[in-house]
N, C-alpha and C positions, 0 to 999 in steps of 0.2 A: 585438583579442579577434575570434574568428570568432563567426558568428552562433550562439547559442545558443537553447537553449530548457528547459523542463521536460519532466522525463521522469516518468510514474507510475511509482513502483516497486511494484506490485502482488505479487509474487513475493517480495520481501524482507517485504514486510507479512504474505503469508499464512504464511512460514515462522516470524515472530515470534510471529503467532496459535498454530500448530501447538506452538512450543514453551510458549509461558505462557498460553494459552488453551485447550489441548486441542481445537482446531479440528480437525478428521479431512481434510476434501478441500474442494475446490472445488464439489462437489454441495452440500454442506451448509453453503458459504457464500452460494451461489447462494439456496436455500433460505431461511434463516433470513434473508438480508439483505432477501428478498423484489425479487432482480435478475434479468434471466433467466440462465439459464447463458451463453449467449455473450458477455453483457454480463461478466460474471465472470471468464468464459475471456479476452476482451479483458484487461481491466485486468492480468490475471497474463500471458498468453502474447504480447499485443501491445501494450504499454504505449504503443509510439510512436502507435496509434490510438487509444487512449484517451483520452492525452494531448492529441491535436488537438481534440477536442469532448468535455469531461469536463462529465457532469453533477453539480452539486457534492450536490443534494438524492440522486442515484444514489451518490455516493462516500461522504456522510455512510452511507448505509444498509450500504454495503461495510463500512463500518469498523467502524458499533457494532455493528448484527444480526449481520452476515455475520461477522465476524471478533471478535466478542464484547468489542472497547472500549470499556471506561466512559469517562465523560465524565472522569474523573481523569487515565485512559489518554491521551484527544487529548492533554489538557495537556500531559503530558511530552514527547510526540511535537513533532519539530523541522519546520519546513518542508524539510529536506533529509532527513527519517528518509521522509517521504510523496512528495518528489520528488526527485529527481537534477536535476541541471544537466548536459545534454550539448550537446557540438558536434553543430547540426544537419547539417554535413557530410559527417561520418562517424561519427555516433553512439557516439565516443570521452565515457565519464562522464568530466566535470571534477570533479565534487564531490557527495559523497551523504552522510548522515548515518549514525551507527551505534548508532542505538536504545539510547543512554549512559543515558537514563533507567530501564530497564527490566534486571532479573537474568535473563539468558536462560538461566539454568537452571532454570527451573519456575515464578519468583515473578514477582510485579508489582516493580518499580523500587523502588530505593532510597533 
């Protein structure tokens, strides 16, 4: 197997939050999560950089305060919902979650 790494799925998490938590935009996530806009943007637009050096407290604020996920929501997320496994040489996604604990039509999971 090639060299692999975790890749933060910030864009997928933002899209999920837009659908089930009515989050509107990245600026709102940044303000509510009490994280800088450049950090929030990096989590979404440049996750390869965010994944390289990820502060767990900031990630928690991003998920809970920024994206409005509750403790119950976090318990439904799998590791592969939050992170994809990618091939480090070509950034091909080898594995990623499907948010199976959530009803993506507007309600929390089933």
